[in-house]
N, C-alpha and C positions, 0 to 999 in steps of 0.2 A: 762610531761607537753609540751615539744616542739612538740611531735608527735600529741598531741591532738590539739595544736594551729595550726599545719600545715594540719590538716584534715586527718591524717594518721590512725586514730582509727575508728572502726566500729561504736562506740558510741561517742556522744558528751560530753566532759568533760570541765568544767569550773573550773580553779584552783584559789585559793586565799591564801596568806600567812598571818598569824596573828602573832602578837608580843607575845602573851601569851595565854595559854589554856583557861583562863577566858573569852577570847573574842569568843572562838569557842563553848564552852559548851551551851550557850543559843541559838546559831544558830541551833545546832544539835537538842536540845530539841524542838524548834519551827518549825523544819522541813525545815529550810532555807538551810541547808547543808546536803547532803546525805551521804557522806563519809568524814571521818575527821582522820587526824593523831594527836594523843593526848598522853600525858604521860600515862604510863601504868595503874597507879592507877586511873587516871581520867576516863578511860574507864569503870571501875567498878562502880565509882560514878555515871556515866551517866546511866548505866544499872539500878542501884537502883533508881535514880531519876525519870526515865521514866517507871519504873515498867516493865522492860524487853524489852523496845521497841528499844533497841540498842544492837548490836552484835559486837564482835571483829572478824575481818577476817584475820589479820596477825600481827605478831610482826615485826616492821620496824627497831628497833634499840636496840641492846643489851647494856650491861653496859658500860658507858663511864667515869666512875670515876677512877682516878689514884692517888697514892701517889706521890707528887712532892717534891723534896728536893735537896739541894746541899750537904748534910750530907752523906759522903761515908760510915758511919756506919749503915745506913739504906738501906739494900738490900733485905729485906723480910718483910712480913706483921708482923712477930713475933718480928722484930726489933723496932716496935713501943712501946713496953713495956717500961714504965718509961718516956714517952715523952708526950709533948703537940702537938696536931694536930690541925691545923687551917682549917676550912671548912665552908661551907654554909649549910643551910637546917635544922636549928634547928626546932623541932616539925613537921618535914616533912620527906619525904622518904629517903633523904641522911642520916639523923640521925638514922632513923630505920635500914637502911641497915648497917650502920657502927656498930651499937650496936649489930646487929645479928652476924656480922662477928667476932667481938670481943669476943662475947660469944662462938661461935663455936670454936674459936682458943684458948679459955681458957685465954683470956686477959681482961675479965670484971674487972673493977676497976683498971687497970694497965695503962690505957691511958686516958689522960685528953683531952676532945674535947673542943675547944674554937671556938665559932661560930661567923662568920662575916656576914654582911648583903648581900654582893655581892662578886662574885668570884674575882672582881678586888681588893678588900680589901685583900683577901687571897694572891693574887699575889704581892701586895704591901709589905706585911709582908715577904714574901719569898725573894723578891728582897732586902729588907733592911737587912735581916739576912738569908743568904743562908743555914746556919746550921739548920734553922727551918724547920718544916715539915708541909705540907699542903695536902689537898685533893681537886683536881680540875677536872671538866668535860672537855671534848673536847668541843670547840676548845681552851679553856682557858688554857689547859695544854700545847698545842703546842705553843701558844703565850707566855706563861711564860718562857718556855725553850728557845725560840728565843730571847726574850728581855733580858734574863740573860747572853747572850753571852757565853754560855757554863758552867756557874756556876750551873745551875739546871738540873735535869734529872728526869725521872719518872720511878723509879725501880720496882714499884709494881702497877699492874692492879687490881682493886677490882673485876672486872669480873672473872679474873683468880683465885683470892682467893676464890670467891664464888664457882666456878667449883671445886676447890680442896676440899673445906670444906663441901660443900652441893650438890655436883654434883650427889651423889647417889640418891637424892630425885627426880631427873629429872627436878628440877626447875633451872632457870638461873637468873642472875642479868640482869634486863631489864631497858630501858629507855622509849621507845615509841612503841605504837601499833596503828593499824588502825581499826576504827570502822565504822559501817554502820547502817543506820536506818533499822530496821527489815522490815518495810513495803516496803522500796525501794528494799531490797534484794529479797523479795518474789515476787515483781512485775517485777523486772529486773535482774534475775539471770545471764543472759549473759553479762550485763554491769559490774557486780561484777566480773565475771570470767575474762572479758577482763582487768579490772583494775588490778587484781591480777597478770595476765600474764605480763602486762606492768610494774607493780612495781617490779616484780622479775627480769625482763630484765634490768631495770633502775639500781637497786642495783648491779647487776653483772657488768654492764658496768662501773659504777663509781668506784667500788672496783678495777676493772682490770686496769683502766687508770686514776688515780687521776689528773695527769697533764692536761689531756684533758677536765676535768670538773672543775678545780679549779676557773676559771673566772666565770662560771655559779654560783658558790657558792657566789662569791663577788657580782655578779649582782642581786642575790636574797636578798642581805643585810644581810647575815648571818655572814660574817666577811668582813674586808675591805682591806684584802691583799691576793692576789692570791698565794703567795709562802707559807704563813701560811695555806691556805686552802688546798693546795696540801699535805702538811705534816700532816695536821689534818685528812684528809679523811679516812686513814686506821684506825685510832683510833676511828672513829665515829661508827664503828661496824654496818654498814648498812646491813640489811638482809631483806628477805621476808619469814618468817617462818609461815607456815599454819598447819591446821589439828592437829593431835594427838600431835606432837612435840610442837606446839603452846600451846595447852591446858596444857600439862605438865609443860612446862617452866613458863607460866604465872600463872597458878593455884598455883604453889609452891610459886612464888614470892608474889602474892597477900595474900597467907596465912601468910607469914612473916610480911607483913604490918599490916594485920588484928590483928595478935597476939600482935603487938606493940601498935596499935591504930585503933579501928575499923572504926573511922570516915575517916581514910586514904583511905578506899575502899568504902565509902558511907554507912557505918553502918553495913554491913554484906557482906559475900562473895557471888558472883553471882552464880546462879544455872547453870547446865550443858548447858542450851539452850543459854547462853551467848556466847558460843564458836561456831562460824560459821564452819560448816563442809560441803565441797563441795560434 
């Protein structure tokens, strides 16, 4: 974003940050936005809504969900057996992901999921009872640990659990991807290539030096504390994954969601032309 604003890119890019994916979807459909970073399943929904007029060009964020608790007896995913887990996302991707992992781990029916409306409600439950168990995304995970003054920790990453239980499928637990309007990609392939190059360099730079970029996260309105931002960046799993690896990781993830609820991916899985190949 800074390079584009300073005129250091060959192509001209204008950036805007939206509070929710619901604000972005109609802009992509109407052609007001050419490239957008959206939740992974929303990319599939867009593809189906536009009858293939949208393609995915990269994975930008891997799985960011973690088990958070102050209970020392919870050190692995298997330790959730017989417990209640607080989390958000009922009837949405977090619930489908959790149920899939519980099934793969042989824990179906052994873990009670209690859903809250907001991550802040999960955080409140954990702060009130550190022995409780919750699932939180970044940056709420890091904020929870900081606010607990050492009482809470995050012993289990669901992304790691996915890799352990389903890594042989080539799929990954994902959060966000980047999409492009097909017409724009066909008309401006060099602009797409430059965006991907800049995106990869940006992810590499931020991951290499979180302290240097923490204030930028605050300035963007993502979190309000630079210390929290610095600690959260490594857990945000920022990447720029393209090509065959992108297709394998995203395709497997969307299959899991489709098996749970076809509407989560827009009614059906996207065809192969959904995946942009340079």
